[in-house]
N, C-alpha and C positions, 0 to 999 in steps of 0.2 A: 534475431530470434530463430528457433527451429520451429515450425509448426508441423504436426502430425495430426490428421484427422483420420480417427480410426472408426470402422463400422464393424460389427459384428463379425464378419467374415474376411475382411480385405482392408488396407491401408488405402483410404480416398484420396489424401493428399499428404504429400511428404516433400516439404519445402525448406529452403533455408534462406538466410538474410532477410528475413521479415522485419520491416520497419515499424509495424503498428497491426494491432488486431482489436477490432470492436465485435463483441457479441452481445446478445440478450440473453439476462437471467433473469429470474422470477421477479427480482427487485428493480428491475430496469437494465439500462445499457450499461456494459462494462468495457472500458479500453485498456488495452494493454501495450506499453512500450517496453522496449530492451531492458532498462535498468529498474523496471517496477520489481517490488518484492515478490517473493514466492506467493501464490495463493491457489485455492480451490474454488470453484463455482458451479452451482446447478444451473444448467442453461435450459431456457424455455425455447420453443419451436420459434425459429425466425432466421434472420440473415446474418450470417459471420461474413466480416469484411476483413480483408487482410491486404497488406501493400507491401511490394518489394520493388526494388530499382528496376529489376529486368522487366516486370509484367505491369508494373503500377497497382491501381486497385484491382482486386479480384472478390467477387461475391459468391457465396455458397449458402444455399438454402439448408439449414440443419433441423433435425427434429431435436427434442428433448434429451439432455444427457449431461455429461460432466466435463468441465475443463480444469486442467492442473497445471500450472506453471511451476517448474523447478529449475532455477538460473536461467539459461538461455532457451531451455526447452518447454514448448507449450504443447500439451497433449490435450485433444478433444476427442472424447468417446461418446458417439452418438447413434441411434439404432437406424436412421437414415440420412443421407445427404444428396443433395442435387446440385451440381455445378453449372454455371451459365454466366454469359455476359450480360443478359437483359435482366436488370433489377425488378422492372415490373412482373416480367414472366416468373422470376423467382420468388416475389411476394404472393403471387397468384397460387404458385405450387404449395407454399406455406400454408396459406388458408385453406385450400382444397385437399391437400393429401395428409398433412401433418395434425392439423387441428381437427378435423374431422374423424380421423383415426382415434384421436384422444378422447372425444366424445363418445365414440363408440366403446372404448375401453372402458371408461367411466361407468357406461351403462352395464357392460358385462361384469364389472367389478362390483356394482350395487347388487344386481341379480345374485351374484355369488355369495355377497354377505347376506342376503336374505335366506339364500337356502342353507347357509351354515348356521344362522341363527334359528331357523326352523327345526334343523337336525338337532342343534343342541338341546332346544327346547323339548323335542321329542325323547331324546336321550335321558333328559332330567326327569320327565314325567314315568319313563320305564322304571328308571332307577328307583324312584320314590314311590313307585304306584305297585 
């Protein structure tokens, strides 16, 4: 398989001859082998594992995003990614950076939803009043 990990402004990884890929989705772990059918999956923040003959197993911490497999090509589009050899450090990075930011984003979205609801309520009051 050919694996490409895309970030908003760069290609993080572009490698060929990938034997297998394992990623975390919102429903659990997803494994890809070369002859698997085409698919699309929503990724959760976690560790992406891929294996090649040349490098062996490699790990990448990824933020939430999307995985698309079409034939031999696997495209992973995420907001952020961190590479490294130490699996423990990558797991810490996921917990510290990706999951914390997601909590802040959820708080911001909640505040925005309240502001929008208040605005619409006031607009309806003005319209009917």
